[in-house]
N, C-alpha and C positions, 0 to 999 in steps of 0.2 A: 162560369168566365171570360170575356173580350176581347180580342184581341189584335190591334192594327200596326200594322207598319208603314215605315215613310221612308220613300228614298233618300240616303243621304251623300254628299256629296259633290264632286263637280261636274256638271253637265256643260252640253255644248250643241248648239242651236243657229244655223248660218243657213239664211237668205242672201239673196240680190239684190241691190238696191234701184232704182229705176236711174237711167243717167243723168236727170236733173235736177240731181241733191246736191249739197255742198258736205261733201264723204268729210270734213276737215273736222266739220262742227256738229258731227253727229256725237249727240253722248246716251248713257245709258244711265240707270240711279235706280236701286233694289230698298225698297222699303216697304216695312211688314209686312213684305213676302210679296206684294205686287213689283213687279218688273216695268220700267218706265221707259221706254225707248224716243229720243227727239231726234228726227229727221228732217233740218229745214231745205227748201228749196235755195236752187243755187238762182244769184241773183238776176241769170239772165232769162231764169223760169218764172220767177214773179210777173203776174198781172199790174201793167204800167196803168195808171191814170192820165188819159194825155186832158188838157184842157179845151174843148172848142170856142174859138174866140168868133163873131158875128160881124161883118165886115161891109158896111154899107155904099155901095159905087156913087158919085156925085148925082146927084139928079133923080135916083130912085130913092121911094118911100120905106124899102128894106120889107116891106109886105109880102108875100107870095102869088096875092091876085086869086087867091079861093080855094087853091090846092092843098 
């Protein structure tokens, strides 16, 4: 006869989150025994995309002269 046991009941796991997360939007979901925790970054911590536009001054062709 083979016997296996499994712990049941409540448990607790604590961890410290980094300072650049949006703590109000952290979510946790348990599905089929798998715990998924989503920790979104704060708006200020997200990378920003800044488009660089080239402007030409009058009298120049805009080329770098071979460099």
